C-alpha positions as CSV (number, residue, x, y, z in Angstrom):
1,X,34.0,15.2,-1.5
2,X,34.7,15.0,2.2
3,X,33.5,18.6,2.7
4,X,30.2,18.1,1.0
5,X,27.1,17.9,3.1
6,X,26.1,14.3,3.9
7,X,22.4,13.6,3.2
8,X,21.1,10.3,4.5
9,X,17.7,9.1,3.3
10,X,16.0,6.2,4.9
11,X,13.5,4.5,2.7
12,X,13.4,3.9,-1.1
13,X,9.6,4.4,-1.5
14,X,8.0,7.3,-3.4
15,X,9.2,10.0,-0.9
16,X,12.7,8.8,-0.4
17,X,13.3,8.1,-4.0
18,X,12.0,11.5,-5.2
19,X,14.1,13.2,-2.6
20,X,17.2,11.4,-3.8
21,X,16.6,12.0,-7.5
22,X,15.8,15.7,-6.8
23,X,19.3,16.0,-5.3
24,X,21.1,14.6,-8.3
25,X,22.6,18.0,-9.3
26,X,23.1,19.2,-5.7
27,X,26.5,19.7,-4.1
28,X,25.9,16.9,-1.6
29,X,26.6,13.3,-0.9
30,X,23.5,11.2,-0.8
31,X,23.2,7.8,1.0
32,X,19.9,6.0,0.4
33,X,19.3,3.2,3.0
34,X,16.6,0.6,2.6
35,X,16.0,-3.0,3.8
36,X,14.9,-3.9,0.2
37,X,17.0,-3.5,-2.9
38,X,14.0,-2.2,-4.9
39,X,11.5,0.6,-5.3
40,X,8.0,-0.8,-5.1
41,X,5.0,0.8,-6.9
42,X,2.6,0.1,-4.0
43,X,-0.6,1.3,-5.7
44,X,-0.5,-1.8,-7.9
45,X,0.2,-4.3,-5.2
46,X,-3.4,-5.5,-5.2
47,X,-2.9,-6.6,-8.9
48,X,0.0,-8.8,-7.7
49,X,-2.2,-10.1,-4.9
50,X,-4.9,-11.1,-7.4
51,X,-2.7,-12.6,-10.1
52,X,-2.9,-9.8,-12.7
53,X,0.7,-8.8,-12.5
54,X,4.0,-10.3,-11.2
55,X,6.1,-8.6,-8.6
56,X,8.8,-7.7,-11.1
57,X,6.2,-5.7,-13.1
58,X,5.8,-3.2,-10.3
59,X,9.3,-3.1,-8.8
60,X,12.6,-1.7,-9.9
61,X,16.1,-2.1,-8.4
62,X,17.2,1.0,-6.6
63,X,20.8,0.7,-7.8
64,X,19.6,0.6,-11.4
65,X,17.4,3.6,-10.9
66,X,20.2,5.6,-9.4
67,X,23.2,4.2,-11.3
68,X,23.8,7.4,-13.2
69,X,23.5,9.6,-10.2
70,X,27.1,9.9,-9.2
71,X,26.6,11.7,-5.9
72,X,24.4,8.9,-4.5
73,X,25.1,5.5,-3.0
74,X,22.7,2.8,-2.0
75,X,23.0,0.7,1.1
76,X,21.0,-2.5,1.7
77,X,20.8,-2.4,5.4
78,X,18.5,-2.4,8.5
79,X,18.2,0.8,10.5
80,X,17.7,0.1,14.2
81,X,18.1,3.4,15.9
82,X,19.4,7.0,15.8
83,X,22.1,8.9,17.7
84,X,20.9,12.5,17.1
85,X,23.7,14.0,19.3
86,X,26.4,12.5,17.1
87,X,24.3,12.8,13.9
88,X,24.5,9.1,13.2
89,X,22.1,6.5,11.9
90,X,22.6,3.2,13.7
91,X,22.5,0.1,11.5
92,X,22.7,-3.5,12.7
93,X,26.4,-3.6,11.8
94,X,27.7,0.0,11.5
95,X,26.9,3.7,12.0
96,X,26.3,6.1,9.1
97,X,27.0,9.8,9.8
98,X,24.8,12.6,8.4
99,X,24.5,16.3,8.2
100,X,20.9,16.1,7.0
101,X,18.6,13.1,7.7
102,X,15.4,12.3,5.8
103,X,13.2,9.6,7.2
104,X,10.8,8.2,4.7
105,X,10.1,4.8,6.2
106,X,6.4,4.7,5.5
107,X,3.6,2.8,7.3
108,X,2.3,-0.7,7.8
109,X,-1.1,-2.1,8.3
110,X,-2.7,-1.7,11.8
111,X,-5.2,-3.9,13.6
112,X,-6.4,-1.4,16.2
113,X,-4.9,-3.3,19.1
114,X,-5.7,-6.7,17.8
115,X,-2.4,-7.8,16.4
116,X,-3.3,-11.4,16.7
117,X,-5.6,-11.0,13.7
118,X,-2.6,-10.5,11.4
119,X,-1.9,-14.2,11.0
120,X,-5.5,-14.9,9.8
121,X,-6.1,-11.6,8.0
122,X,-3.0,-10.4,6.1
123,X,-2.7,-6.8,5.0
124,X,-1.2,-5.5,1.8
125,X,1.9,-3.3,2.1
126,X,4.8,-5.5,0.7
127,X,5.5,-7.9,-2.1
128,X,5.4,-10.7,0.4
129,X,2.0,-9.6,1.6
130,X,0.8,-9.6,-2.0
131,X,2.1,-13.1,-2.9
132,X,0.7,-14.4,0.4
133,X,-2.7,-13.1,-0.3
134,X,-2.5,-14.5,-3.9
135,X,-1.6,-17.9,-2.4
136,X,-4.5,-17.9,0.1
137,X,-7.1,-16.8,-2.5
138,X,-6.1,-19.4,-5.1
139,X,-5.7,-22.2,-2.5
140,X,-9.2,-21.5,-1.3
141,X,-10.6,-22.4,-4.7
142,X,-8.3,-25.5,-4.9
143,X,-9.5,-26.6,-1.4
144,X,-13.1,-26.1,-2.3
145,X,-12.6,-28.2,-5.4
146,X,-11.5,-31.2,-3.2
147,X,-14.1,-30.7,-0.5
148,X,-17.3,-32.7,-0.3
149,X,-19.1,-31.1,2.6
150,X,-21.3,-28.2,1.2
151,X,-20.8,-26.1,4.4
152,X,-17.1,-26.4,4.1
153,X,-17.2,-25.5,0.4
154,X,-19.2,-22.4,1.3
155,X,-16.5,-21.4,3.9
156,X,-13.7,-21.9,1.3
157,X,-15.6,-19.9,-1.3
158,X,-16.3,-16.9,1.1
159,X,-13.9,-14.1,0.9
160,X,-14.1,-11.2,3.5
161,X,-12.3,-8.0,2.8
162,X,-12.1,-5.7,5.9
163,X,-12.0,-2.0,5.0
164,X,-13.7,0.0,2.3
165,X,-10.9,2.4,1.4
166,X,-9.1,2.2,-1.9
167,X,-7.2,-0.9,-1.0
168,X,-10.3,-2.8,0.1
169,X,-12.4,-1.7,-2.8
170,X,-9.7,-2.6,-5.3
171,X,-9.1,-6.0,-3.7
172,X,-12.8,-6.8,-3.5
173,X,-13.4,-5.8,-7.1
174,X,-10.5,-7.9,-8.3
175,X,-11.8,-10.9,-6.3
176,X,-15.2,-10.5,-7.9
177,X,-13.6,-10.5,-11.3
178,X,-11.6,-13.7,-10.5
179,X,-14.7,-15.5,-9.3
180,X,-17.0,-14.5,-12.1
181,X,-14.7,-14.3,-15.1
182,X,-11.1,-15.4,-14.7
183,X,-11.7,-18.8,-13.2
184,X,-14.7,-19.6,-15.4
185,X,-14.5,-23.2,-16.6
186,X,-11.3,-23.8,-14.7
187,X,-12.8,-26.2,-12.2
188,X,-15.0,-29.4,-12.6
189,X,-16.6,-29.8,-9.2
190,X,-17.2,-26.2,-8.1
191,X,-18.5,-23.1,-9.8
192,X,-16.2,-20.2,-8.9
193,X,-19.0,-17.8,-9.7
194,X,-20.8,-19.1,-6.6
195,X,-18.1,-17.6,-4.4
196,X,-19.1,-14.8,-2.0
197,X,-17.0,-11.7,-1.8
198,X,-18.0,-9.5,1.2
199,X,-16.6,-6.0,1.7
200,X,-16.9,-4.7,5.3
201,X,-16.7,-0.9,6.0
202,X,-17.1,0.7,9.4
203,X,-18.5,4.0,8.1
204,X,-21.7,4.6,6.1
205,X,-20.1,4.3,2.7
206,X,-17.1,2.9,0.8
207,X,-14.2,5.2,-0.1
208,X,-15.0,7.6,2.7
209,X,-12.4,10.3,1.6
210,X,-14.1,10.5,-1.8
211,X,-17.2,12.6,-2.7
212,X,-20.5,10.8,-2.0
213,X,-21.4,10.4,-5.6
214,X,-18.2,8.6,-6.4
215,X,-18.6,6.4,-3.3
216,X,-22.1,5.4,-4.6
217,X,-20.8,4.7,-8.1
218,X,-18.0,2.5,-6.6
219,X,-20.5,0.6,-4.5
220,X,-22.7,0.0,-7.6
221,X,-19.7,-1.2,-9.6
222,X,-18.8,-3.6,-6.9
223,X,-22.3,-5.0,-6.8
224,X,-22.2,-5.6,-10.5
225,X,-19.2,-7.8,-9.9
226,X,-21.1,-9.8,-7.3
227,X,-19.5,-8.1,-4.3
228,X,-21.7,-7.7,-1.2
229,X,-21.0,-4.3,0.4
230,X,-21.7,-4.1,4.1
231,X,-21.4,-0.6,5.6
232,X,-21.6,0.4,9.2
233,X,-20.1,-3.0,10.0
234,X,-17.5,-3.0,12.7
235,X,-15.3,-6.1,13.0
236,X,-15.0,-7.3,16.6
237,X,-13.2,-10.6,16.1
238,X,-11.5,-12.7,13.5
239,X,-10.8,-16.4,13.8
240,X,-9.4,-19.0,11.4
241,X,-12.9,-19.9,10.2
242,X,-15.1,-16.9,10.8
243,X,-15.4,-13.1,11.3
244,X,-17.6,-11.5,13.9
245,X,-19.1,-8.1,13.1
246,X,-21.3,-5.6,14.9
247,X,-23.8,-3.5,13.0
248,X,-25.7,-1.2,15.4
249,X,-26.9,-3.4,18.2
250,X,-26.8,-6.6,16.1
251,X,-23.9,-9.0,16.2
252,X,-23.3,-11.4,13.3
253,X,-20.8,-14.1,12.4
254,X,-19.6,-14.7,8.8
255,X,-18.1,-18.1,8.2
256,X,-15.1,-17.8,6.0
257,X,-11.6,-19.2,5.7
258,X,-10.1,-16.3,3.8
259,X,-10.1,-12.8,5.3
260,X,-8.1,-9.9,3.9
261,X,-7.2,-6.7,5.8
262,X,-7.3,-3.2,4.4
263,X,-8.7,-1.2,7.3
264,X,-5.9,0.8,8.9
265,X,-2.3,1.8,9.0
266,X,0.3,2.7,11.6
267,X,3.7,4.4,11.3
268,X,6.9,2.4,10.9
269,X,8.6,1.5,14.2
270,X,11.4,3.8,13.1
271,X,9.1,6.7,13.6
272,X,8.8,5.9,17.3
273,X,12.5,5.5,17.7
274,X,13.2,8.8,16.1
275,X,10.5,10.5,18.2
276,X,12.2,9.0,21.3
277,X,15.6,10.2,20.2
278,X,14.4,13.8,19.3
279,X,11.5,14.4,21.6
280,X,9.2,14.8,18.6
281,X,5.4,14.1,19.1
282,X,3.6,11.1,17.5
283,X,-0.1,11.0,16.6
284,X,-2.3,8.1,17.4
285,X,-1.3,6.3,14.2
286,X,2.4,6.5,15.1
287,X,3.1,9.2,12.6
288,X,5.6,12.0,13.5
289,X,4.1,15.5,13.8
290,X,6.4,17.8,11.7
291,X,7.0,21.5,11.3
292,X,5.8,23.5,8.3
293,X,9.0,22.7,6.4
294,X,8.7,19.0,7.3
295,X,11.5,19.1,9.8
296,X,11.3,18.2,13.5
297,X,11.1,20.7,16.3
298,X,14.5,21.7,17.5
299,X,16.1,19.5,14.9
300,X,16.1,21.4,11.6
301,X,18.5,18.9,10.1
302,X,16.0,16.1,10.4
303,X,13.0,15.7,8.0
304,X,10.2,13.3,7.9
305,X,8.3,12.8,4.7
306,X,5.6,10.7,3.1
307,X,3.1,8.5,5.0
308,X,5.1,8.7,8.2
309,X,4.7,12.5,8.5
310,X,1.7,14.1,10.1
311,X,1.5,17.4,8.3
312,X,-1.6,19.3,9.3
313,X,-0.4,22.9,8.7
314,X,-2.1,23.3,5.3
315,X,-5.7,22.1,6.0
316,X,-5.8,21.5,9.7
317,X,-5.8,17.8,9.3
318,X,-3.1,15.4,8.2
319,X,-2.4,15.0,4.5
320,X,-3.6,11.6,3.1
321,X,-1.2,8.7,2.8
322,X,-1.0,8.7,-1.0
323,X,1.9,8.5,-3.4
324,X,1.5,12.2,-4.5
325,X,2.0,13.5,-1.0
326,X,5.2,11.4,-0.6
327,X,6.6,12.5,-4.0
328,X,5.9,16.2,-3.5
329,X,7.3,16.2,0.0
330,X,10.4,14.4,-1.2
331,X,11.0,17.0,-3.9
332,X,10.3,19.9,-1.5
333,X,12.8,18.7,1.1
334,X,15.4,18.4,-1.6
335,X,14.8,22.0,-2.5
336,X,15.0,23.0,1.2
337,X,18.4,21.4,1.4
338,X,19.7,23.1,-1.7
339,X,18.3,26.5,-0.5
340,X,20.1,26.1,2.8
341,X,23.4,25.5,1.0
342,X,22.9,29.0,-0.5
343,X,21.9,30.6,2.8
344,X,18.3,30.9,1.6
345,X,14.9,29.7,3.0
346,X,11.7,28.4,1.4
347,X,8.1,29.0,2.2
348,X,6.3,26.1,4.1
349,X,5.5,22.9,2.2
350,X,2.3,23.2,0.2
351,X,0.7,20.0,-1.1
352,X,-1.0,20.3,-4.5
353,X,-3.9,17.8,-4.6
354,X,-4.0,16.3,-8.1
355,X,-7.0,14.1,-7.3
356,X,-7.7,10.6,-6.1
357,X,-8.4,7.5,-8.1
358,X,-9.5,3.9,-7.4
359,X,-10.2,1.1,-9.7
360,X,-13.0,-1.4,-9.1
361,X,-12.7,-3.7,-12.0
362,X,-12.5,-4.1,-15.8
363,X,-13.3,-0.7,-17.3
364,X,-14.6,0.6,-14.0
365,X,-12.9,3.2,-11.8
366,X,-13.6,6.4,-10.0
367,X,-11.6,9.6,-10.2
368,X,-11.9,12.6,-8.0
369,X,-10.2,15.6,-9.7
370,X,-11.7,18.3,-7.5
371,X,-14.6,19.8,-9.3
372,X,-14.5,17.0,-11.9
373,X,-15.7,13.5,-11.1
374,X,-15.3,10.6,-13.4
375,X,-16.3,7.0,-13.2
376,X,-16.8,3.9,-15.4
377,X,-14.6,3.6,-18.6
378,X,-13.4,7.2,-18.6
379,X,-12.3,6.9,-15.0
380,X,-10.6,3.6,-15.7
381,X,-8.7,5.0,-18.7
382,X,-7.5,8.0,-16.6
383,X,-6.4,5.6,-13.8
384,X,-4.6,3.5,-16.4
385,X,-2.7,6.4,-17.9
386,X,-1.7,8.0,-14.6
387,X,-0.5,4.8,-13.1
388,X,1.6,3.9,-16.1
389,X,3.0,7.4,-16.1
390,X,4.3,7.1,-12.5
391,X,5.8,3.6,-12.8
392,X,9.5,4.3,-12.5
393,X,11.1,2.4,-15.4
394,X,10.1,2.4,-19.0
395,X,10.5,-1.3,-19.4
396,X,8.1,-1.9,-16.5
397,X,5.6,0.5,-18.1
398,X,5.7,-1.4,-21.3
399,X,5.3,-4.8,-19.6
400,X,2.4,-3.6,-17.5
401,X,0.7,-2.0,-20.5
402,X,0.9,-5.3,-22.5
403,X,-0.3,-7.3,-19.5
404,X,-3.2,-5.0,-18.8
405,X,-4.2,-5.1,-22.5
406,X,-4.1,-8.9,-22.6
407,X,-6.1,-9.1,-19.3
408,X,-8.7,-6.6,-20.6
409,X,-9.5,-8.6,-23.8
410,X,-9.2,-12.1,-22.4
411,X,-10.2,-11.4,-18.7
412,X,-7.3,-13.6,-17.9
413,X,-4.8,-13.2,-15.0
414,X,-1.6,-14.9,-16.1
415,X,0.3,-14.5,-12.8
416,X,-2.0,-17.0,-10.9
417,X,0.9,-18.8,-9.3
418,X,0.6,-20.5,-5.9
419,X,4.0,-20.2,-4.2
420,X,5.4,-20.6,-0.7
421,X,4.9,-23.3,1.9
422,X,1.8,-25.5,2.2
423,X,1.1,-25.4,-1.5
424,X,-1.3,-28.4,-1.2
425,X,-4.3,-27.7,1.1
426,X,-4.9,-30.6,3.5
427,X,-8.7,-30.8,3.7
428,X,-8.7,-33.3,6.6
429,X,-6.6,-31.1,8.8
430,X,-8.5,-27.9,7.7
431,X,-5.5,-25.7,7.1
432,X,-8.0,-22.9,7.0
433,X,-5.5,-20.1,7.6
434,X,-3.2,-21.5,4.9
435,X,-0.1,-20.6,6.9
């Protein structure tokens, strides 16, 4: 065992986990390091944020996933730096040696230099983000129920989603369903259907990476759910009780106590630390620019995969930050490692685009499969099947399928739990940020 190559993987997301599982039969020792003890199915976080699913439905313990993989150990630890000369990963309390290092630390939400907005406009990347958004959304309806001032009620019942990508579209659609269907007859003083859901997108259409016809269908599906779609709207300021936007030469203020962020991402801070240690180059989003085999220049023993990698060798522009890219890059690097053990080389990484999907609401989704475009019920069924297919554990798939089936027929969202601090909104003090 001591003579086996030591492969250290940082991050138990799609990329890191698929790299680890692809090495299960390799003659290597694998150490998977993560700050969390679970793998998170991020594409369904928005369903936790809107009460359709519970966190346990979309997460699985890493040790349980890898328990039969005898050449792999899992460390629950925080990586703080890298010593590339000694080939060591520096943790808060020890150093872990490596022969090959795979960094799959992912990205977080970015506020384009306005980090002060994060406290009033949370993003959606972690379980904690999802439960915090769920808390704010549900508390807004509770606060409106106890309010007597019509202007204040209007502010509580206005939800602004910033960013018209997949995350923003899915969040806005789910909020529209909550207001118009899920909470129907739940309140006595307010009508939840009077809530305004406003989706702001800085470009000329929602879902910019998708074909224009699917963007148009997504926008129409959102409008049917009562969502107001504002394109060419640039957010210039966010405060606890309003959002300021610029559209052309016009400036407008939208009064709202609940603002949700889905407009941008930036690389994990570990990317910058590794770049500093190796001399690698970062792009504007903090992603590491990698070689054709996903390694770093002058450091063939270090790989960066998934959302944190800027891989532009295939199309001339970086690959999208989606689960399929992370999974395929994780599997590819595992093959490179095994090929090197045999003295062989592999061709450059080639991403196979299997298509993009986004769901807007009940029986409404869009699917871009290259030449084939689907929307409506067919798109939603495809989205449902593919997402179930890639949930890691069978038990989770079954639970999610049952929950989705129940939600579909009843329009209910059983996980509408308000948790955390400040559970009761204090109207007189206007805890508008709900923090």
